[in-house]
C-alpha positions as CSV (number, residue, x, y, z in Angstrom):
1,M,-11.5,-51.4,52.6
2,P,-7.9,-50.7,51.6
3,M,-6.9,-52.2,48.3
4,S,-3.5,-52.9,46.9
5,N,-2.5,-51.0,43.8
6,H,1.1,-52.1,43.6
7,Q,2.5,-55.2,42.0
8,N,4.5,-56.2,45.1
9,A,1.7,-55.5,47.5
10,S,3.8,-52.9,49.3
11,L,1.4,-50.1,48.6
12,F,-2.2,-49.8,49.9
13,F,-4.7,-47.1,49.0
14,N,-7.9,-46.3,51.0
15,A,-10.1,-44.3,48.8
16,E,-12.6,-43.5,51.5
17,K,-10.0,-42.0,53.8
18,Q,-7.8,-40.7,50.9
19,E,-4.9,-42.4,52.6
20,L,-1.9,-44.1,50.9
21,A,0.1,-46.5,53.1
22,I,3.5,-47.9,52.3
23,A,4.2,-51.3,54.1
24,P,7.1,-51.4,56.6
25,G,10.4,-52.4,55.0
26,A,9.2,-51.8,51.5
27,I,11.7,-50.7,48.9
28,I,10.0,-49.2,45.8
29,A,12.5,-48.1,43.1
30,D,10.1,-46.6,40.6
31,P,8.6,-43.2,41.6
32,I,5.0,-43.3,42.7
33,A,2.8,-40.6,41.0
34,L,0.7,-39.1,43.8
35,A,-1.6,-37.2,41.4
36,A,-3.1,-40.6,40.4
37,Y,-4.6,-40.9,43.9
38,G,-6.0,-37.4,44.2
39,Q,-5.0,-33.9,45.2
40,Q,-5.8,-34.2,48.9
41,L,-3.9,-37.2,50.3
42,R,-2.3,-38.5,53.5
43,V,0.8,-40.7,52.9
44,C,1.9,-43.0,55.7
45,V,5.4,-44.6,55.2
46,G,6.1,-47.7,57.3
47,A,9.2,-48.3,59.4
48,G,12.3,-48.9,57.3
49,A,10.6,-48.2,54.0
50,R,12.4,-46.5,51.1
51,V,10.3,-44.8,48.5
52,T,10.2,-42.0,45.9
53,F,7.1,-39.9,45.1
54,S,6.6,-37.7,42.0
55,D,3.8,-35.3,41.2
56,S,2.8,-33.1,38.3
57,Q,0.2,-30.4,38.6
58,L,-1.2,-27.7,36.3
59,M,-1.3,-24.0,37.2
60,G,-4.9,-22.8,37.6
61,E,-6.2,-26.3,38.4
62,T,-4.2,-27.1,41.5
63,V,-5.4,-27.0,45.1
64,A,-3.1,-29.8,46.3
65,G,-2.5,-30.8,49.8
66,Y,-0.3,-33.7,50.9
67,T,0.7,-35.0,54.3
68,F,3.6,-37.3,54.7
69,V,3.9,-39.3,58.0
70,L,7.3,-41.1,58.3
71,E,7.9,-43.9,60.8
72,T,11.3,-45.1,62.2
73,H,14.2,-45.4,59.7
74,S,12.0,-44.6,56.8
75,A,13.3,-42.5,53.9
76,V,11.2,-40.4,51.4
77,Q,12.1,-38.4,48.3
78,Y,9.4,-36.2,46.8
79,R,9.4,-34.0,43.7
80,L,6.6,-31.8,42.4
81,E,6.6,-30.2,39.0
82,L,4.1,-27.3,38.5
83,S,3.6,-26.2,34.9
84,A,1.5,-23.7,32.9
85,G,-0.5,-26.4,31.2
86,G,-0.1,-25.0,27.7
87,Q,0.0,-21.3,28.5
88,C,3.6,-21.2,27.3
89,C,5.9,-23.8,26.0
90,A,9.2,-23.1,27.8
91,P,10.8,-20.5,30.1
92,T,12.8,-19.1,27.3
93,A,9.7,-18.6,25.2
94,C,8.1,-16.8,28.0
95,M,11.0,-14.5,28.3
96,Q,10.3,-13.1,24.8
97,E,6.5,-13.5,24.4
98,V,4.5,-13.3,27.6
99,P,2.3,-10.2,27.9
100,V,2.8,-8.3,31.2
101,T,-0.7,-6.9,31.6
102,G,-1.0,-8.0,35.3
103,V,-2.1,-11.0,37.2
104,C,-4.7,-13.2,35.5
105,G,-7.4,-15.3,37.2
106,D,-5.3,-18.5,37.4
107,R,-4.8,-19.4,41.0
108,S,-3.0,-22.4,42.5
109,S,-2.3,-23.6,46.1
110,V,0.1,-26.3,47.1
111,S,0.5,-27.5,50.7
112,V,3.0,-30.1,51.8
113,C,3.2,-31.2,55.4
114,V,5.9,-33.6,56.6
115,I,5.6,-35.3,60.0
116,L,8.6,-37.2,61.2
117,C,7.3,-39.4,64.0
118,G,9.9,-42.1,64.0
119,Q,13.6,-41.9,64.9
120,Q,16.1,-41.6,62.1
121,A,13.4,-40.8,59.5
122,S,14.5,-38.8,56.5
123,F,12.6,-36.6,54.0
124,V,13.9,-34.8,50.9
125,G,11.5,-32.7,48.9
126,A,11.6,-30.4,45.9
127,L,9.1,-28.1,44.2
128,C,9.9,-26.9,40.7
129,V,8.0,-24.1,38.9
130,R,9.4,-23.8,35.4
131,D,7.1,-22.2,32.9
132,V,4.3,-20.5,34.9
133,A,4.3,-16.9,33.7
134,K,1.1,-15.5,35.2
135,G,-1.4,-16.0,38.0
136,T,-1.2,-16.4,41.7
137,L,0.7,-19.2,43.4
138,E,0.5,-20.0,47.2
139,I,3.0,-22.5,48.6
140,N,2.7,-23.8,52.2
141,L,5.4,-26.0,53.6
142,M,5.5,-27.6,57.0
143,Q,8.2,-29.8,58.4
144,Q,7.4,-31.2,61.9
145,H,10.0,-33.2,63.8
146,E,8.6,-35.2,66.7
147,E,11.5,-37.7,67.3
148,P,15.3,-37.6,67.7
149,I,17.8,-37.9,64.9
150,T,15.4,-37.0,62.1
151,T,16.3,-35.0,59.0
152,S,14.2,-33.1,56.5
153,S,15.0,-30.7,53.6
154,F,12.8,-28.9,51.1
155,V,13.8,-26.7,48.2
156,V,11.6,-24.5,46.0
157,R,13.1,-23.6,42.6
158,Q,11.2,-21.2,40.4
159,V,11.5,-19.0,37.4
160,L,10.0,-15.6,38.4
161,F,8.0,-13.9,35.7
162,P,6.5,-10.4,36.1
163,G,3.0,-11.7,35.7
164,L,3.2,-14.2,38.5
165,T,2.6,-13.5,42.2
166,T,4.1,-16.1,44.5
167,T,3.7,-16.4,48.3
168,V,5.7,-19.0,50.2
169,R,4.9,-19.8,53.8
170,G,7.5,-22.1,55.3
171,T,7.3,-23.5,58.8
172,I,9.8,-25.8,60.6
173,V,8.7,-27.2,64.0
174,V,11.0,-29.1,66.3
175,D,9.5,-30.7,69.4
176,K,11.2,-30.6,72.8
177,A,12.0,-34.3,72.7
178,A,13.5,-34.2,69.2
179,H,17.2,-34.2,69.8
180,H,19.9,-33.8,67.1
181,V,17.4,-32.8,64.4
182,H,18.6,-31.4,61.0
183,A,16.0,-29.4,59.1
184,E,16.2,-26.8,56.3
185,Q,14.1,-25.0,53.7
186,Q,15.6,-23.3,50.7
187,L,14.0,-21.0,48.2
188,R,15.8,-20.3,44.9
189,G,14.5,-18.0,42.2
190,I,15.6,-16.8,38.8
191,V,14.2,-13.4,37.7
192,V,13.2,-13.0,34.1
193,E,13.4,-9.4,33.1
194,H,10.6,-7.7,31.1
195,E,9.9,-4.2,30.1
196,K,6.3,-2.9,29.6
197,E,5.8,-0.2,27.1
198,S,3.4,2.5,28.2
199,K,2.2,4.8,25.4
200,T,0.3,8.1,25.7
201,S,-0.7,10.6,23.1
202,R,2.5,12.6,23.6
203,C,5.2,10.1,24.6
204,S,6.2,6.5,24.7
205,E,7.8,5.3,27.9
206,T,9.4,2.0,28.9
207,V,8.8,0.9,32.4
208,P,10.6,-2.1,34.0
209,V,8.2,-4.7,35.5
210,S,9.2,-7.0,38.4
211,P,7.6,-10.2,39.7
212,F,6.0,-10.3,43.2
213,F,7.7,-12.8,45.4
214,C,6.8,-13.0,49.1
215,M,8.4,-15.3,51.7
216,R,7.1,-15.8,55.2
217,P,9.4,-18.2,57.2
218,T,8.5,-19.5,60.7
219,L,10.8,-21.5,62.9
220,A,9.5,-23.0,66.2
221,V,12.4,-24.9,67.8
222,A,12.1,-26.3,71.3
223,N,15.3,-28.3,71.4
224,H,18.7,-26.6,71.6
225,T,20.5,-29.5,69.9
226,A,18.6,-29.0,66.6
227,V,20.3,-27.5,63.5
228,V,17.6,-25.6,61.6
229,K,18.2,-23.5,58.4
230,H,16.0,-21.3,56.3
231,G,17.4,-19.4,53.3
232,C,16.3,-17.5,50.2
233,A,18.2,-16.4,47.1
234,V,16.9,-14.7,44.1
235,G,19.0,-13.7,41.1
236,E,19.3,-13.5,37.3
237,L,21.0,-15.6,34.8
238,D,24.7,-15.2,34.9
239,G,25.8,-12.7,32.2
240,E,29.4,-14.0,32.1
241,Q,28.2,-17.6,31.6
242,L,25.9,-16.5,28.8
243,F,28.7,-14.5,27.2
244,Y,31.1,-17.5,27.5
245,M,28.6,-19.9,25.8
246,Q,27.9,-17.4,23.0
247,S,31.6,-17.0,22.4
248,R,31.7,-20.7,21.9
249,G,29.0,-20.6,19.3
250,V,26.0,-21.3,21.4
251,P,22.9,-19.2,20.5
252,I,21.6,-17.0,23.2
253,R,18.3,-18.8,23.4
254,R,20.0,-22.2,23.8
255,A,22.4,-20.8,26.3
256,K,19.5,-19.6,28.5
257,E,17.9,-23.0,28.2
258,L,21.0,-24.7,29.4
259,L,21.5,-22.4,32.4
260,L,17.9,-22.9,33.4
261,A,18.2,-26.7,33.0
262,A,21.3,-26.6,35.3
263,F,19.4,-24.5,37.8
264,F,16.6,-27.0,38.1
265,A,19.0,-30.0,38.1
266,C,20.8,-28.8,41.2
267,P,20.2,-30.9,44.3
């Protein structure tokens, strides 16, 4: 039987079906931690509900799959933080210390499926990968619009280290009956440069090492009134901004931390 796990009885969890239900019209201000209910979960949001979900997963232990089903006039905000789980303490520490000997055995998979089956439903999602410096990460995103005047957006922000292999598969589906839909997926990456020193008996050579980042977008739009966007931008920390902060007395390490904090804080 479903059981209530929320103080205002607006939230119901069915452990047998691994389903989390939000009552129609519920307004829950505090973020709900999905990880407390398991890594494979179906979330049903009732009509008119307003709710925020948060999640935190560790690299190497994550095979997470979440499905969000949004009814009429419901609104969801979702944020997932993926961390190294003690492999390194911060992105700036990784910049200096992480060995670049290739991909290790840590492997994680994250899948998020959003189904907007009610008119004027809205979903905003974010996945942040901060300090994961090695391993293999697979990200699968699906945004499916079944009804008119629905909106969805998902952004992936990641620090790209040379020991990390990332594959992102992003799909947006708009049904024929879904008029005036707005949907987008954005991928944003910051590259951390490393150099690997290769030594032989006769010479010592420095070889640049780059991260592997693969993006596979798919758009299936059956309604001509839909506005659908998919974008990707990968760059480095701004050298001019780093120089400006150093000229004002900010140490280089702290300057990098501030720029990365601003990168992840962007909407």
